[in-house]
C-alpha positions in Angstrom: -17.6 22.5 59.2 -18.1 22.0 62.6 -16.2 19.3 64.6 -19.3 17.7 65.4 -21.0 17.5 62.1 -17.7 16.2 60.8 -18.7 13.2 63.4 -21.8 12.8 62.5 -20.3 12.7 59.1 -17.4 9.8 59.8 -20.3 7.6 61.6 -22.4 7.8 58.5 -19.9 6.9 56.2 -18.8 4.1 58.5 -22.6 2.9 59.0 -22.9 2.6 54.9 -19.4 0.6 54.5 -20.6 -1.8 56.9 -23.2 -2.8 55.0 -21.4 -2.5 51.9 -18.9 -5.0 53.0 -21.2 -7.6 54.7 -20.1 -11.5 54.2 -24.3 -12.5 55.2 -27.4 -11.3 54.2 -29.7 -8.9 56.8 -32.2 -10.8 57.7 -34.4 -7.7 58.4 -33.6 -6.5 54.7 -37.2 -5.9 52.8 -38.7 -7.3 49.8 -37.9 -3.9 47.3 -38.1 -4.8 43.9 -34.5 -4.8 42.5 -33.3 -6.5 45.9 -33.4 -10.4 46.6 -34.3 -11.4 49.8 -32.8 -14.4 51.9 -35.7 -17.0 50.9 -35.3 -15.7 47.0 -31.5 -16.5 47.1 -32.1 -20.0 49.2 -35.1 -20.8 46.4 -33.0 -20.1 43.9 -30.0 -22.2 45.2 -32.3 -25.1 46.0 -32.9 -25.1 42.2 -29.8 -25.2 41.3 -29.1 -28.6 43.6 -28.1 -31.8 41.7 -31.6 -33.7 41.3 -31.7 -37.6 41.8 -33.3 -39.7 39.1 -36.3 -41.2 40.5 -35.3 -45.0 40.2 -32.5 -44.0 42.5 -34.9 -42.6 44.9 -37.1 -45.7 44.6 -34.5 -47.6 46.0 -34.8 -49.4 49.7 -32.6 -51.5 51.8 -33.8 -53.6 54.3 -33.2 -57.3 56.1 -33.6 -59.4 59.2 -31.6 -61.8 61.3 -32.5 -64.8 63.0 -30.8 -65.6 66.1 -31.4 -69.5 67.3 -31.0 -71.9 70.4 -32.1 -75.4 70.1 -31.5 -78.4 72.2 -32.1 -82.1 71.0 -31.7 -85.3 73.3 -31.7 -87.9 69.8 -29.7 -90.8 71.5 -26.3 -90.8 70.6 -26.5 -87.3 69.3 -27.5 -85.3 72.0 -27.1 -81.3 71.3 -27.4 -77.8 72.5 -26.4 -75.2 70.9 -26.4 -71.5 70.1 -26.3 -70.9 66.2 -26.9 -67.9 63.8 -29.9 -69.3 62.0 -29.9 -66.5 59.4 -29.0 -63.1 58.1 -30.4 -61.5 54.9 -29.6 -58.0 53.2 -32.0 -56.9 50.8 -31.9 -54.0 48.0 -35.6 -53.5 46.5 -36.3 -50.9 44.1 -38.3 -49.6 40.9 -37.5 -48.6 37.2 -40.5 -47.5 35.3 -43.1 -50.7 35.2 -40.3 -52.7 36.7 -39.7 -54.0 40.2 -36.3 -55.6 40.9 -34.5 -57.1 43.6 -31.2 -58.2 44.7 -30.7 -60.2 48.1 -28.2 -61.8 49.9 -27.8 -64.3 52.6 -25.2 -65.6 55.2 -25.9 -68.9 57.1 -24.3 -71.1 59.4 -25.6 -74.1 57.0 -22.4 -75.7 56.5 -21.9 -75.7 60.4 -19.8 -74.2 62.9 -17.0 -72.1 61.0 -18.5 -73.1 58.3 -20.7 -70.4 57.0 -22.3 -69.8 53.8 -22.5 -66.1 52.3 -24.3 -66.5 48.8 -26.5 -64.4 46.5 -30.2 -66.2 46.5 -32.4 -63.7 44.7 -31.6 -61.4 41.9 -34.8 -60.6 39.3 -36.7 -58.3 37.3 -40.1 -58.3 37.1 -42.6 -56.5 34.8 -45.4 -55.5 37.0 -47.2 -53.1 35.1 -50.9 -55.5 34.6 -51.7 -57.2 37.8 -53.2 -59.8 35.2 -50.1 -60.5 34.1 -47.1 -60.0 35.2 -43.6 -61.6 34.1 -40.4 -62.4 36.5 -36.9 -62.9 35.0 -33.8 -63.9 37.2 -33.6 -66.0 40.2 -36.2 -66.2 42.7 -38.5 -68.8 44.4 -40.2 -71.4 42.7 -43.5 -72.0 41.7 -44.4 -74.4 43.9 -46.5 -75.0 47.1 -48.0 -71.9 49.1 -45.1 -72.3 51.9 -42.0 -72.1 49.8 -42.7 -68.4 49.2 -43.5 -67.4 53.0 -41.0 -65.1 54.7 -38.9 -66.9 57.1 -40.0 -64.9 60.1 -43.8 -64.3 58.8 -43.8 -68.1 58.4 -43.6 -68.6 62.4 -41.7 -71.6 62.7 -38.5 -72.9 63.6 -38.0 -73.7 59.8 -40.1 -75.0 56.8 -42.0 -78.5 56.9 -39.7 -81.2 56.2 -41.2 -82.1 53.5 -41.0 -78.3 52.0 -37.3 -78.6 52.7 -37.1 -82.2 51.0 -39.2 -81.6 48.1 -39.3 -77.7 47.3 -35.3 -77.4 46.5 -34.4 -76.3 49.7 -32.3 -79.5 51.2 -33.9 -81.6 48.0 -34.3 -85.5 48.2 -32.8 -85.1 44.0 -29.4 -84.0 45.5 -29.0 -80.1 44.5 -27.4 -78.2 46.9 -29.8 -76.3 49.4 -31.8 -73.2 47.4 -33.7 -72.0 49.1 -36.7 -73.6 47.2 -35.1 -71.1 44.5 -34.2 -71.3 40.6 -33.2 -69.5 37.7 -35.8 -68.6 35.4 -38.8 -67.1 33.8 -42.1 -66.7 35.2 -45.9 -65.5 34.4 -48.3 -65.1 36.8 -51.5 -62.6 37.8 -54.7 -62.2 39.5 -57.7 -62.5 37.0 -61.6 -62.6 37.4 -62.6 -59.7 40.1 -65.7 -60.2 42.0 -68.5 -57.2 42.3 -66.0 -55.7 44.9 -62.8 -55.9 42.5 -61.6 -58.4 44.4 -59.6 -61.0 42.4 -60.6 -64.8 42.7 -58.0 -66.7 40.9 -54.6 -66.6 40.7 -52.1 -68.5 38.3 -48.5 -68.8 38.0 -46.0 -70.8 35.4 -42.3 -70.8 35.1 -39.6 -72.2 33.5 -36.2 -73.1 35.1 -32.7 -74.4 34.7 -33.8 -77.0 37.1 -30.4 -77.0 39.3 -30.9 -74.4 42.1 -29.2 -71.2 42.4 -26.4 -69.9 40.7 -26.1 -72.8 38.8 -26.2 -73.0 34.7 -28.6 -76.3 33.4 -26.4 -79.1 33.5 -28.7 -81.3 30.9 -30.2 -78.4 28.6 -33.6 -79.6 29.6 -35.7 -77.2 31.4 -38.2 -77.3 34.9 -41.4 -76.4 34.0 -43.6 -75.8 37.5 -46.9 -74.3 37.2 -49.9 -73.4 40.3 -53.7 -72.6 40.5 -55.7 -71.5 43.0 -58.9 -70.0 43.8 -60.1 -67.1 46.4 -63.8 -67.8 47.1 -63.5 -65.7 50.1 -61.3 -63.3 51.6 -58.4 -65.0 53.6 -59.3 -68.2 51.9 -56.8 -69.8 49.0 -57.2 -73.6 48.0 -54.6 -74.6 44.9 -52.8 -77.3 43.5 -49.2 -77.4 42.0 -47.5 -79.9 39.2 -43.7 -79.4 38.6 -42.0 -81.7 35.5 -38.3 -81.9 34.6 -35.1 -83.5 35.4 -32.2 -83.6 37.1 -28.8 -83.3 35.1 -25.3 -85.4 36.0 -26.8 -88.2 37.8 -24.3 -91.2 38.3 -26.2 -94.5 37.6 -25.2 -97.8 38.9 -23.0 -98.5 35.7 -21.1 -95.1 36.5 -23.0 -93.5 32.8 -24.0 -89.7 33.6 -27.8 -89.5 32.8 -30.6 -87.2 33.3 -33.0 -88.0 35.9 -37.0 -87.6 35.5 -38.5 -85.6 38.3 -42.2 -85.3 38.7 -44.3 -83.7 41.3 -47.4 -82.3 42.7 -48.5 -80.6 45.5 -52.5 -80.1 46.9 -52.6 -76.9 49.8 -55.3 -75.0 51.3 -55.1 -72.1 53.3 -56.8 -69.7 55.9 -54.7 -66.1 56.6 -57.0 -63.7 58.2 -56.9 -61.3 61.0 -54.0 -63.2 62.9 -55.7 -66.2 62.3 -53.5 -68.8 59.8 -54.0 -72.5 59.4 -52.4 -74.1 56.3 -52.1 -78.0 55.1 -50.1 -78.9 52.1 -49.6 -82.8 50.3 -46.7 -83.3 48.0 -45.6 -86.5 46.0 -42.4 -86.7 44.2 -41.4 -89.3 41.5 -37.8 -89.5 40.3 -34.6 -90.9 42.0 -32.7 -89.4 44.8 -29.5 -89.7 46.2 -28.3 -90.6 49.9 -27.6 -87.2 51.6 -30.6 -84.3 50.8 -29.2 -81.3 49.8 -25.6 -81.9 49.7 -25.1 -82.0 46.0 -24.7 -85.3 45.5 -24.8 -87.1 42.1 -25.1 -90.7 43.2 -28.4 -92.3 42.6 -29.2 -94.4 45.8 -31.4 -97.1 44.1 -32.7 -98.7 47.4 -34.2 -95.4 48.4 -37.0 -96.3 45.1 -37.7 -93.5 43.3 -40.9 -92.2 45.4 -41.6 -90.1 48.5 -44.1 -88.2 49.9 -45.2 -86.0 53.3 -47.6 -83.7 54.4 -48.2 -81.2 57.2 -50.9 -78.9 58.7 -50.8 -76.1 61.2 -52.7 -73.8 62.8 -51.5 -70.0 64.7 -54.0 -68.0 66.7 -53.6 -64.4 68.7 -54.1 -65.0 72.3 -53.3 -61.3 72.2 -54.0 -59.1 69.3 -50.4 -58.6 67.7 -48.6 -59.6 70.5 -48.8 -63.0 71.6 -49.9 -66.0 69.2 -50.4 -69.6 70.0 -49.3 -72.4 67.3 -49.7 -76.2 66.4 -48.3 -78.4 63.7 -48.2 -81.9 62.7 -45.9 -83.2 59.8 -45.2 -86.1 58.3 -42.5 -86.8 55.5 -41.7 -90.2 53.5 -38.2 -90.3 52.2 -39.3 -93.8 50.4 -43.1 -93.1 50.3 -43.7 -96.2 53.2 -43.6 -96.0 57.3 -41.2 -98.0 58.3 -38.0 -98.7 57.4 -35.9 -101.0 56.0 -32.6 -102.5 55.8 -30.2 -102.2 53.2 -26.3 -102.6 52.9 -24.2 -99.8 53.8 -21.4 -98.2 51.5 -19.3 -99.5 54.4 -20.5 -103.2 54.5 -22.9 -102.9 57.6 -26.3 -102.9 57.5 -28.7 -99.6 57.9 -32.3 -98.4 58.3 -33.3 -96.4 55.8 -36.8 -95.4 54.3 -38.8 -94.5 57.3 -40.9 -91.8 58.0 -40.3 -88.9 60.0 -43.7 -87.4 61.7 -43.7 -84.7 64.7 -45.8 -82.8 66.4 -45.1 -79.5 67.6 -46.2 -76.3 69.9 -45.3 -72.9 70.6 -45.5 -69.4 71.2 -44.6 -66.0 69.3 -44.0 -63.2 71.3 -44.0 -59.7 69.4 -42.3 -57.2 71.3 -43.0 -54.7 68.1 -43.7 -55.7 64.6 -40.2 -55.7 63.7 -38.8 -57.7 66.9 -40.6 -61.1 68.0 -39.7 -64.2 70.4 -40.3 -67.8 69.0 -40.6 -70.9 71.4 -41.2 -74.1 70.4 -41.3 -77.7 71.7 -41.3 -80.8 69.2 -41.9 -84.5 69.9 -39.9 -86.3 66.9 -40.8 -89.7 66.0 -37.8 -90.7 63.4 -38.5 -94.3 62.4 -35.2 -94.6 60.4 -33.4 -94.5 64.1 -33.6 -97.6 66.5 -34.9 -95.4 69.3 -37.8 -93.4 67.7 -38.7 -91.1 69.6 -36.8 -87.7 71.0 -37.6 -84.4 72.0 -36.5 -80.8 70.3 -37.1 -77.5 72.1 -35.9 -74.3 69.7 -35.6 -70.8 71.0 -35.5 -67.7 68.4 -35.0 -64.1 68.2 -36.1 -62.4 65.1 -36.0 -59.0 64.0 -36.1 -57.1 60.8 -35.1 -53.6 59.7 
């Protein structure tokens, strides 16, 4: 064999050796029968990957934060402060015909340096049929239009006073602030479709412990709350709600522990369409309360009487679609169902006024940077008839965001 032939044979063998020991597939290899291409290998590898269950894929994480500045010139109690109004973290999911939610809240409701972190929602709901849904767990009570409204979407510095005092927020009955929620079971549905398929009637009724969130039933009696509304045209709701139950563990003037009956009703009307929102509600309550609402008190405050009521009406309209809204609200809350306060002897032996109405006229603007970031500005003129000087001013500025 000549030297030239030997050299060519050596180079040829070296080339075969290089292809035989390559660590990565060669992109240029053709799809010849019996030889796997790069695409075929990658497809086989994909099939062997771990497939997540559908219920895991359905889990969604979201939340929102509300940052606040508020100034008040109430006589003897001037204040102005930056506050962390609210933060919530939410997990939503779906397992078969069931939707579920878990929601945790952080707030400085107790005051500076005393933040509160608590579980506010934990429920599952069978949603196979829109005409008949069943929800079990801890969730919003089936009472009023405003109570279940998202705090950011609601559009104001807070829910109306009558909602706060008579719907399980800082409730007159004394239960700790529960964000309008309780533990129980609820059925609801939309029925009677018109010719276009839009449902004309909504119903909801629930059975609850009656003691707010994260608490067992004190008196082994249940609250029953229901609502019914008609939707004659798109965007319009006209409804009524009823609530009957009790508040357990209340201390009477004789020092005994008793369950105090609680009966409430609400009349509601709303128009909400194309960024125009108008809503009005009236609530009446019968049942003994405590001296300081929403603090978990248990001593019946007889001087306040056993009746309270209140109402609100507001409008929010777009000045620039999806960008700038103007708003105005009037609200009244009467803690003893009377306009003017009256004098009683306080625990310190000194006379003090109680029972008068608190009336507010409010106006403001909501500006939307994006659909998930908005700025709220609000001015309120407050007429509080439980104070020696009834009138004062309040200004509120909030930056709210969602993720």
